[in-house]
Legacy VTK file of the C-alpha trace (Angstrom):
# vtk DataFile Version 3.0
C-alpha trace
ASCII
DATASET POLYDATA
POINTS 382 float
201.304 183.662 10.488
200.918 181.105 7.762
197.695 181.512 5.088
195.600 178.579 4.827
195.168 177.541 1.224
192.318 175.254 0.067
192.949 173.343 -3.165
190.422 171.683 -5.694
192.573 169.958 -8.521
191.633 166.821 -10.228
194.911 164.976 -9.708
194.009 162.528 -12.731
195.123 165.167 -15.179
198.417 165.553 -16.241
197.838 169.554 -16.142
196.567 169.064 -12.855
199.187 166.989 -11.805
201.648 169.577 -13.465
200.171 172.148 -11.562
200.065 170.731 -8.236
204.066 169.967 -9.081
204.656 173.732 -9.388
202.598 174.556 -6.601
204.352 172.406 -4.281
207.713 173.644 -5.406
206.500 177.282 -4.887
205.316 176.521 -1.535
208.491 174.619 -0.316
210.632 177.683 -1.752
208.716 180.751 -1.155
205.277 181.090 0.471
205.178 178.020 3.346
201.072 178.053 3.385
199.215 175.519 5.143
197.681 174.051 2.188
194.546 171.258 2.560
193.561 169.598 -0.720
190.344 168.208 -1.510
189.259 164.688 -0.195
189.279 162.098 -3.214
186.133 161.790 -5.254
184.621 158.814 -3.473
184.807 160.190 -0.143
182.025 162.507 -1.469
178.497 162.248 -2.742
177.006 165.512 -3.844
180.421 166.819 -5.149
179.560 170.543 -5.423
177.664 170.761 -2.015
180.278 168.487 -0.309
183.147 171.063 -1.329
180.992 174.347 -0.090
180.183 172.719 3.176
184.220 171.629 3.253
185.119 174.849 2.393
182.900 176.787 4.758
184.126 174.248 8.034
187.956 174.680 7.251
187.713 178.511 6.852
190.540 178.751 4.375
192.300 182.219 3.777
192.334 181.268 0.163
191.345 178.873 -2.465
193.099 177.560 -5.961
189.959 175.951 -7.843
189.584 174.068 -11.002
186.050 172.927 -10.728
184.088 175.676 -12.241
180.658 175.242 -10.987
180.890 176.446 -7.789
183.551 179.302 -7.816
180.516 181.886 -7.546
179.190 180.199 -4.317
182.863 180.160 -2.693
183.292 183.727 -4.065
180.723 184.892 -1.862
182.710 183.822 1.023
184.694 187.076 0.297
188.004 185.129 0.243
190.926 185.101 -2.749
190.692 182.811 -5.366
192.450 181.899 -8.374
190.573 179.501 -11.049
192.807 177.632 -12.677
190.216 177.242 -15.709
188.767 179.181 -18.497
185.462 177.269 -18.408
182.536 179.203 -16.797
184.929 181.711 -15.176
183.556 183.961 -12.932
184.126 187.716 -13.392
186.600 189.449 -11.405
188.269 186.112 -9.890
191.890 185.466 -12.202
192.307 182.765 -13.847
194.147 180.266 -16.229
193.535 180.356 -19.952
195.688 179.002 -22.672
197.458 180.962 -25.530
196.057 178.844 -27.987
197.869 180.468 -31.153
200.895 179.080 -29.540
199.926 175.491 -29.822
198.704 176.265 -33.740
201.988 177.692 -34.454
204.301 175.180 -32.771
202.159 172.137 -34.298
202.180 173.947 -38.135
206.124 174.621 -37.784
206.062 170.777 -36.531
203.959 169.354 -39.172
205.466 171.567 -42.294
208.986 170.850 -40.940
208.080 167.047 -41.541
206.659 167.561 -44.970
202.987 167.509 -44.503
200.627 168.960 -47.023
197.340 167.851 -45.570
196.654 168.765 -42.076
193.230 168.150 -39.698
192.040 168.436 -36.304
189.934 166.633 -33.842
188.636 168.199 -31.235
185.112 168.589 -29.487
182.053 170.892 -30.680
180.819 173.383 -27.167
184.088 173.935 -25.726
185.968 176.746 -25.918
189.240 175.565 -25.939
188.959 173.245 -28.147
187.054 175.445 -30.879
189.669 178.008 -30.154
192.602 175.769 -30.925
190.934 174.401 -34.340
190.232 178.225 -35.161
194.024 179.156 -35.111
195.324 175.595 -36.249
192.782 176.234 -39.214
193.729 179.731 -40.192
197.465 178.932 -40.120
197.176 175.363 -42.054
195.185 177.022 -44.400
197.764 179.948 -44.813
200.432 177.760 -45.367
198.400 176.445 -48.491
198.216 173.107 -46.682
194.462 171.177 -47.241
192.587 170.991 -43.870
190.028 168.539 -42.536
188.460 168.580 -39.185
186.092 166.425 -36.945
184.206 167.459 -33.555
183.017 165.033 -31.342
179.432 165.633 -30.303
178.311 165.792 -26.872
180.296 166.246 -23.332
183.490 164.973 -22.585
182.299 161.843 -20.657
179.831 160.548 -23.454
181.761 161.221 -26.994
182.602 157.897 -27.889
179.316 156.435 -27.673
177.999 158.615 -30.034
180.691 159.101 -32.301
183.013 156.214 -32.397
181.848 154.907 -36.133
181.591 158.566 -37.532
185.258 158.909 -36.383
186.224 155.950 -38.153
184.777 157.493 -41.290
186.530 160.245 -41.190
189.699 158.489 -40.665
189.346 157.007 -43.803
188.443 159.635 -45.772
191.545 161.521 -44.741
194.068 161.943 -47.879
196.903 160.152 -46.627
199.468 161.186 -45.257
197.827 163.513 -42.888
199.014 165.000 -39.916
196.422 165.644 -36.859
196.315 167.996 -34.352
194.157 166.983 -31.481
192.806 169.228 -28.965
194.226 167.719 -26.301
196.318 164.292 -25.123
193.091 162.207 -24.439
191.679 162.641 -27.593
195.352 161.838 -29.265
194.441 158.540 -27.187
191.349 158.596 -28.990
192.445 159.402 -31.957
195.261 156.330 -32.103
192.363 153.856 -30.817
190.183 155.124 -33.728
192.928 154.631 -36.215
193.632 151.274 -35.135
189.762 150.089 -35.531
189.907 151.810 -39.090
193.436 149.802 -40.027
195.017 153.484 -40.627
198.772 153.251 -39.865
200.110 155.758 -37.329
202.192 157.470 -38.016
203.044 156.442 -41.489
199.177 157.401 -42.536
198.307 159.378 -40.032
200.589 161.303 -37.893
198.852 162.137 -34.021
200.185 164.802 -32.086
198.212 165.856 -28.611
198.764 168.616 -26.436
199.317 168.826 -22.689
202.111 166.128 -22.921
200.336 164.190 -20.229
203.107 161.299 -19.837
200.866 158.819 -18.550
198.600 158.900 -21.123
201.230 159.642 -23.860
203.288 156.627 -22.917
200.823 153.902 -22.380
199.206 154.458 -25.575
200.509 152.608 -28.613
201.571 153.931 -30.234
203.432 156.513 -27.556
201.826 159.777 -28.197
203.908 162.774 -29.341
202.740 166.073 -27.684
202.979 169.818 -27.279
204.493 170.234 -23.606
203.271 173.469 -22.324
204.728 175.869 -19.295
202.558 174.299 -16.586
205.511 175.034 -14.215
205.520 178.574 -14.568
202.059 178.925 -14.845
202.237 177.437 -11.309
204.289 179.848 -10.027
202.286 183.046 -11.403
198.898 181.526 -9.853
200.917 181.254 -6.121
202.552 184.220 -7.023
199.361 186.460 -7.678
197.383 184.419 -4.967
200.015 185.625 -2.538
199.391 189.228 -3.794
195.661 188.992 -2.988
196.256 187.415 0.333
198.252 190.558 1.203
195.535 192.503 0.131
197.020 193.841 -3.367
195.064 194.143 -6.387
196.059 191.213 -8.831
198.695 192.130 -11.579
196.951 189.798 -14.164
193.506 188.493 -14.750
194.568 186.027 -17.300
197.357 183.837 -15.973
198.619 182.528 -19.688
199.618 179.046 -20.215
202.029 178.822 -23.479
203.004 176.127 -25.785
206.860 175.443 -25.083
207.846 172.568 -27.166
206.818 169.127 -29.036
207.824 166.304 -27.354
208.026 163.596 -30.130
207.456 160.189 -29.851
206.189 157.198 -32.202
202.787 158.926 -33.485
204.980 161.260 -35.751
208.097 159.683 -35.897
207.786 160.063 -39.843
208.037 162.376 -42.799
205.847 162.948 -45.650
207.957 163.843 -48.043
207.419 162.817 -51.890
211.171 163.445 -52.699
212.906 159.728 -52.430
216.505 161.294 -51.979
215.249 163.461 -49.274
213.396 160.873 -47.332
216.085 158.422 -47.672
218.508 161.211 -46.043
216.260 161.893 -43.013
215.745 158.315 -42.486
219.269 158.288 -42.111
219.883 161.072 -39.821
217.122 159.847 -37.810
218.840 156.024 -37.243
221.968 158.012 -36.735
221.204 160.843 -34.483
223.237 159.139 -31.682
226.652 159.547 -33.927
228.492 162.152 -34.517
226.996 162.216 -38.442
228.032 165.059 -40.775
226.531 166.186 -43.679
228.904 164.092 -46.005
227.515 161.003 -44.142
224.286 162.031 -45.236
225.217 163.078 -48.994
226.804 159.451 -49.383
223.936 157.429 -48.773
222.515 159.615 -51.606
222.624 160.048 -55.465
222.867 163.582 -55.297
226.322 166.259 -54.519
225.904 168.309 -51.268
224.953 171.149 -53.427
221.927 169.111 -55.436
220.982 167.481 -52.042
220.454 170.868 -50.139
218.471 172.588 -52.671
216.011 169.852 -52.226
216.147 169.670 -48.481
215.131 173.352 -49.201
212.568 172.892 -51.573
210.922 169.692 -48.997
211.259 170.815 -45.939
212.400 174.407 -45.977
216.374 174.194 -44.498
219.753 172.511 -45.024
220.786 169.328 -44.606
223.426 170.556 -41.370
220.171 172.381 -40.343
217.995 169.059 -40.045
220.920 167.305 -38.412
220.862 170.093 -35.740
217.206 170.036 -35.360
216.523 166.146 -34.640
219.331 166.230 -32.375
218.163 169.148 -30.424
214.486 167.245 -30.001
216.275 164.447 -28.823
218.306 166.341 -26.548
215.024 167.589 -25.251
213.539 164.343 -24.898
216.671 163.115 -22.667
215.943 166.065 -20.864
213.137 165.030 -19.434
214.760 161.763 -18.174
217.149 161.724 -15.169
220.031 161.318 -16.971
222.831 163.802 -16.232
224.213 166.272 -19.144
227.305 163.870 -19.607
225.466 160.558 -20.193
223.126 162.992 -22.880
225.899 164.088 -24.577
227.736 160.283 -24.784
224.379 159.160 -26.166
224.027 161.710 -28.698
227.419 161.520 -30.351
229.369 164.343 -28.569
232.767 163.862 -26.981
232.796 166.953 -24.558
229.437 167.423 -22.196
230.614 171.354 -21.970
230.328 171.784 -25.662
227.007 170.033 -25.980
225.591 172.737 -23.030
227.252 175.638 -25.370
225.532 174.205 -28.216
222.018 174.225 -26.821
222.380 177.074 -24.876
223.234 179.219 -27.982
220.004 177.556 -29.885
217.195 177.687 -27.107
218.925 181.037 -25.350
218.884 178.972 -21.693
220.381 176.020 -20.291
220.273 172.569 -20.468
219.298 172.567 -16.416
217.384 175.848 -16.930
215.583 174.334 -19.796
214.846 170.935 -17.827
213.927 173.061 -14.534
211.538 174.938 -16.777
209.857 171.912 -17.842
209.275 171.021 -14.504
211.934 168.208 -14.105
LINES 1 383
382 0 1 2 3 4 5 6 7 8 9 10 11 12 13 14 15 16 17 18 19 20 21 22 23 24 25 26 27 28 29 30 31 32 33 34 35 36 37 38 39 40 41 42 43 44 45 46 47 48 49 50 51 52 53 54 55 56 57 58 59 60 61 62 63 64 65 66 67 68 69 70 71 72 73 74 75 76 77 78 79 80 81 82 83 84 85 86 87 88 89 90 91 92 93 94 95 96 97 98 99 100 101 102 103 104 105 106 107 108 109 110 111 112 113 114 115 116 117 118 119 120 121 122 123 124 125 126 127 128 129 130 131 132 133 134 135 136 137 138 139 140 141 142 143 144 145 146 147 148 149 150 151 152 153 154 155 156 157 158 159 160 161 162 163 164 165 166 167 168 169 170 171 172 173 174 175 176 177 178 179 180 181 182 183 184 185 186 187 188 189 190 191 192 193 194 195 196 197 198 199 200 201 202 203 204 205 206 207 208 209 210 211 212 213 214 215 216 217 218 219 220 221 222 223 224 225 226 227 228 229 230 231 232 233 234 235 236 237 238 239 240 241 242 243 244 245 246 247 248 249 250 251 252 253 254 255 256 257 258 259 260 261 262 263 264 265 266 267 268 269 270 271 272 273 274 275 276 277 278 279 280 281 282 283 284 285 286 287 288 289 290 291 292 293 294 295 296 297 298 299 300 301 302 303 304 305 306 307 308 309 310 311 312 313 314 315 316 317 318 319 320 321 322 323 324 325 326 327 328 329 330 331 332 333 334 335 336 337 338 339 340 341 342 343 344 345 346 347 348 349 350 351 352 353 354 355 356 357 358 359 360 361 362 363 364 365 366 367 368 369 370 371 372 373 374 375 376 377 378 379 380 381
């Protein structure tokens, strides 16, 4: 007999949509539950009361819930529950929580590679996930000898702009230029880019903006397009379903906290810059970026500079911590990952990056990442 599972996820958010896709895939391949989704918001009056009465009417065997306000009431029904947020989590119920240290590490590595000496964080006060991301990012920025600043919006997520926008604009103007800013999620990345426009501060050349969650809708409708840290939402969804499946069989869940991890920076226009004072290195990186679709080699880069291979490599090591060859590889790898998020075949991607043999690019990618391009695409939910 198939189990009946009730799901409440805010499908207007990229994080929740990613989880829904992952749950759908898991259910198609493995669990084959009868899934019931909560009705859209405009069919409800009092949301919490409506949800409880709905669950009582449906009598599901288990629930996957995002809303944190009424989880304790649902728990009284005595059925397995997974909470997909760490906000107000209920003791004894497995829940999803971000590994915020992994976000900070990836952001620091990314901004350091681009030569940023001034870093900042934009978040919101009174929310644990925002405050923890700020704490880890601040600690790592200071340990890397970067100048650090932060701005925490006051109020709740619904009214932050009405209280904070003028203060935010003043903060942006006060930052050293250039500064790389990590935002607590993509919504705040969009807010920051809009505020930079009001402040007449140029993105990405004066302020480079990096979000978290890679909500493709928000990232791509924002101008300049928002770069963001993609997280392992697809595998998180599988862990949610696997844990719930165990609970439905009467097993004790093997993990109380289901962790989400940072995977990659998906680079778009909002960080497409470098903060490097060495003109030779800057010019060389611009050349690499402009010709990443070609089969460029170290000698091609050296020819646009006034230095020898040895001297230019030394300048690269001093400015960004690695060689000319490594910079070419890093940028090709980054572009490859961007193209993997599209529907293009590996052969088409290889052609766009100047590789004549698509099997060679697959081997190159596998050696760099430890998985094949198709495995990476699947991991990212493609």
